[in-house]
MARDOLUM-205955 format. One record per residue (C-alpha): x, y, z; residue in three letters. Coordinates in steps of 0.001 Angstrom, whole numbers, plus 524288, in hexadecimal, padded with zeros to 5 digits. Example, Ala and Ser with C-alpha at 12.3 -4.5 7.8 and 13.67 -1.06 7.14 Angstrom:
2
8300C7EE6C81E78ala;835667FBDC81BE4ser;
This chain:
141
D48F68E6F50FD8Eunk;D56A48E284100FFunk;D60D28EB34107CFunk;D6ECA8E91A10CA5unk;D74298F35A1143Dunk;D80A88F40411DEAunk;D7D138FB5312A50unk;D871F9016D1339Cunk;D82C18FA0214047unk;D83EA8EB6B144D8unk;D7A1C8E14F140F2unk;D75318DF9A14ED4unk;D723C8EE5E14FCEunk;D6A498EEE41437Eunk;D63748E205146D0unk;D60188E61515402unk;D5A3F8F34314F9Bunk;D52828EBE7145A4unk;D4D548E1BD14FD4unk;D4A638ECC3159CBunk;D41328F2FB14F2Bunk;D3AC68E5D814C56unk;D384D8E35915A86unk;D32D88F13D15BD3unk;D298B8EEF9150BFunk;D257B8E17B15684unk;D22528E9001634Bunk;D1AB88F3DD15C45unk;D13108E9FD1549Bunk;D10B78DF3415EB2unk;D13548E5BA16BA7unk;D1CE78DAA616F3Bunk;D2B4B8DA5217217unk;D32FF8D11E16AA0unk;D422C8CF4A169CCunk;D4B8F8CB4A15F36unk;D4BD58BCFB1633Funk;D3CE68BB19161A4unk;D3B9C8C26B1546Dunk;D3D8F8B75914B16unk;D30D78B27A14683unk;D29BF8BD6E14D66unk;D1D708C30D14622unk;D14C58CEBA148BDunk;D0AF18D658141DEunk;D0FC98E3BB13CE7unk;D07CA8F02E1391Aunk;D0CBF8FCE313391unk;D069790A7413492unk;D0185909A71268Dunk;CF8AA8FDBF12A44unk;D00ED8F351123E3unk;D024B8E74912BF0unk;D0A318DB0212B73unk;D10108CFB513284unk;D1E788CFC5134BDunk;D262E8C32D137C8unk;D33D68C3D013C5Cunk;D39E28B85E1344Dunk;D482D8B8511386Cunk;D50DB8BF4214226unk;D5F138BC821444Eunk;D652F8C5C614E1Dunk;D6E558CFD714771unk;D6CC98C96C13A9Aunk;D5E7D8C7F113518unk;D50988CCAA136BEunk;D46648C8AC12D98unk;D37E98CA1F12D03unk;D2C238C8261255Cunk;D204A8D239123E9unk;D14068CD6511EF1unk;D0A188D88E11AD5unk;CFD338D6AB11365unk;D03E68D9FD10695unk;D12A18D66C10863unk;D1BAD8CD5A10F2Aunk;D28E28D419112C6unk;D350A8CC391167Bunk;D3FB18D48911C80unk;D4D338CFA311FDDunk;D58438D6E1126B5unk;D65938D02D12712unk;D70CB8D66312EC8unk;D7F298D33C12C2Cunk;D8A6A8D8EA13437unk;D94518DF3A12B04unk;D9CD08E42413562unk;D9AC18E66414420unk;D94428F3AE140CFunk;D8E2B8F09B13369unk;D82F88E87012F31unk;D7DD08E4AD12295unk;D6EAB8E41B121D2unk;D68098DCA211742unk;D5A288DF91116ABunk;D50F88D84610DA0unk;D428D8DB4A10C9Funk;D39838D4181038Bunk;D2A878D713100E4unk;D211F8CC320FC3Bunk;D14328D13A0F820unk;D07B28C93F0F9A6unk;D02078CD8F0ECB6unk;D06988D1EB0DF74unk;D01498DFE40E12Bunk;D08728E1680EDAEunk;D15818DB300E794unk;D13F98E60E0DC47unk;D121F8F0520E65Funk;D1E208EBA60EE0Cunk;D26F68EB9D0E15Bunk;D22588F92A0DE75unk;D25118FE2A0EC1Eunk;D31788F7750ECE1unk;D363D8FD630E06Cunk;D318D90AF60E3F0unk;D352990B500F345unk;D3FF3900EE0F3D4unk;D4B3190A1A0F3DEunk;D444F9129D0FE7Bunk;D419E906FC106C8unk;D50079024D105CDunk;D552F90FCB108DCunk;D4C039112B1148Bunk;D505E9035B1197Aunk;D5EFE906D311864unk;D5D46913DA11E9Cunk;D55BA90D9012A00unk;D60E9902A212C88unk;D6AE290CEC12B4Funk;D644E9155713620unk;D63969092D13E48unk;D7262906C313C6Eunk;D75279149013F4Dunk;D6F909123B14CEFunk;D7AAC9090114F73unk;D84C29140E14C2Bunk;D7E0D91D86154E2unk;D7EEC91435160A1unk;D8CC590F9715EE1unk;
């Protein structure tokens, strides 16, 4: 899945909100406090309420520009990349790329079917989420 969206907030605002969410997730999963400067290369085990588990590795982080991670689950490997580019002082272009690599042919077929059926909905939800994030900037300024 690939999304390009322009948001009405500066890159540093969007980036900091995303990283705060990452830090909160790490705290919830590991009970450890981490900060931006210690995230690159950081890995931890993640679990979801539906019983799914995985290992998340933060691959790359460049303040206000990029956040990338890899999530390995029993069935798939997800690679997610967020790229932030200032368009103006008050606008940011977010380029989001997510790739899913299945570990079996059956899971690859399931991913293609789900991607076809749910792809639009996932993109719609993602755009709605980041727009709401950007709206927080407008309400504080």
